[in-house]
C-alpha positions in Angstrom: -14.9 28.0 -7.5 -17.6 30.7 -7.5 -20.6 30.3 -9.8 -20.3 31.8 -13.3 -23.6 31.0 -15.0 -22.7 32.6 -18.3 -19.0 31.4 -18.3 -17.7 34.9 -18.7 -15.1 34.7 -15.9 -11.7 33.4 -17.0 -9.2 33.1 -14.1 -5.6 34.1 -14.9 -3.5 32.5 -12.1 -5.3 29.1 -11.6 -7.2 27.9 -14.6 -10.8 26.5 -14.3 -10.9 23.0 -12.8 -7.2 23.2 -12.0 -6.4 22.3 -8.4 -2.9 23.6 -7.9 -0.7 26.3 -9.4 1.5 25.3 -12.2 4.9 24.4 -11.0 4.0 23.7 -7.4 4.4 19.9 -7.8 7.9 20.3 -9.3 8.8 22.7 -6.5 7.6 20.3 -3.8 9.4 17.4 -5.4 12.6 19.4 -5.7 12.5 20.5 -2.0 11.7 16.9 -0.9 14.7 15.6 -2.9 16.9 18.1 -1.0 15.8 16.4 2.2 13.2 18.8 3.6 10.3 17.4 5.6 6.7 18.0 4.7 6.5 20.5 7.5 9.6 22.4 6.3 8.2 22.4 2.7 4.9 23.8 4.0 6.6 26.5 6.0 8.8 27.4 3.0 5.9 27.8 0.7 4.0 29.9 3.2 7.0 32.2 3.8 8.2 32.5 0.3 4.9 32.6 -1.6 2.2 33.2 1.0 0.6 29.9 -0.1 -0.9 27.7 2.6 -0.2 24.1 1.5 -1.0 21.4 3.9 1.4 18.7 4.9 -1.1 16.1 3.5 -1.1 17.8 0.1 2.7 17.7 0.1 2.7 14.0 1.0 0.2 13.4 -1.8 2.5 15.1 -4.4 5.6 13.2 -3.3 3.6 9.9 -3.1 2.7 10.3 -6.8 6.4 10.6 -7.7 7.3 7.6 -5.6 4.6 5.5 -7.2 5.9 6.5 -10.7 9.5 5.7 -9.6 8.4 2.2 -8.5 6.8 1.6 -11.9 9.9 2.8 -13.7 12.2 0.6 -11.6 10.1 -2.5 -12.2 9.6 -1.9 -16.0 10.8 -4.7 -18.3 14.2 -3.9 -19.7 14.8 -3.6 -23.4 17.8 -5.9 -24.1 18.0 -5.1 -27.8 
């Protein structure tokens, strides 16, 4: 992020301290759920949106979901 000493710049597309566009995580998860590989997802985002998203970033996004799924699957069941 460029310097803004007097904090007068307010970005519109990607907010300050935000790393990714809103909705990208959901889009990557949706494409991965449909069976696309990380390379195919990266190519799709580049073609459709002109956004260069690395395969590693896509893996990081999907890994967060898998981690949450594991926690959800291993949660204690409420038998009430």
